[in-house]
N, C-alpha and C positions, 0 to 999 in steps of 0.2 A: 292936718285936717282942719278945715274951716267949718265954722258952725254959726247958725243963725237961729235964735229962739223966738218963738211966737207964743203969746199967752192969750187964751180965749176964756170968756166968761162961762161958756157952756160946752159940753162935750160935742154936741152936734155941730157947732161952729168949727171946732177943731177937725172933726171928721170931714167937713166940706173942704177944708184946706188940703187935707191928705188926699182926698179924692181928686181934687184939682191937680195936685202935683203928679199923681198917678196917671192922669189923662194927658199930660204934656211931656213927660219924661220917664224913662225907665227908673224905677225906684226900688228900694228895699225898705220895708216898714216894720217897725216893732212897736207893739202896743202893750201898755201895762196899766194896772190900776192899783191904787193903794187906799185903804180905808183910813180916813183922817179923823172921823168922829162918828159916834153912834148914840142914838137916844133909844134906849131899850123900852121905855114906857110908851113912846109913840111909834116904835118899830121903824125908825128912819135911820138912814146911814148916809154919810157924806164921803164921797170918794174923790181922790185926785187922779186924773187920767194923764198919762204921758204917752205921746206919740213921737217916735224917733224915725225920721225919714232920711234915708241916705240916697243922694242923687248920684248917677254915674259921673265919673270924673272925665268925661270925654265931651268935647265940643265939636261943632261943625268945623270942617277943614283941619281937624287934628290928624296928624300922622300917627297911626297906631300899629303896634306889633302884637299880633294875635299869638296865643300859645299854639305850638304846632298841632296838638291834638284837636283843638277847636277849629283851626284852619282846615284840617282834613275833614272834620264832621260837617263843615259848611259847604262842602262840595269841592274839595281840593283847591281852595283859593290860596294865593300867596299870603304868607303871614304878614307881610308889609302892606297895609291898606290905608286908605284915607276915609275919614268919616265925612259923608256928604250930607247927612241929615240926622238930626236928633229929634225924635218924636216919641211915640210910645215904644218904638224900637229904634235901634241904631242902624242906619243904612251905611254900609261900608262898600267901597269900590276897590277891587283888585287893580293895582296900578299897571300890571302887565297885560291882563286879559280884558280889563274893563268890566268884569263880571261884578254885579251888585248882589250883596247878601244882606239879609236882615238878621240882627242879633237882638233877641228879646231880653227882657229884664232877668228872667230866671236863668237863661243861658249865660248872660254876662256875670251874674253873681256867683255862678258855679265856678267860673274861671275868670276872675277879673283881669283886665288888661288896661294899659294906658298907651 
């Protein structure tokens, strides 16, 4: 697993990056916050926010093997497909019938494939 870390001064800047990644690729995002300090007299709290974004490990022109159950649910496509586009969804083409199917992020993360 490869990883790339980004650090931002404010939570809103980090959210913009997460939203950008969601707009260009299917992703899975986990968010957490941890209180790092508090001032009871002024009633202020400082939090550290962490956003973990996982991108699908499929690129354009990748040859992918779908799980049989997923292939059936996508309209009886052949499990051996080629990824023709990666956007907010994965566009896969059945190499036998040339049928094109879209795989959304929630569908991919339920049954990941490569």
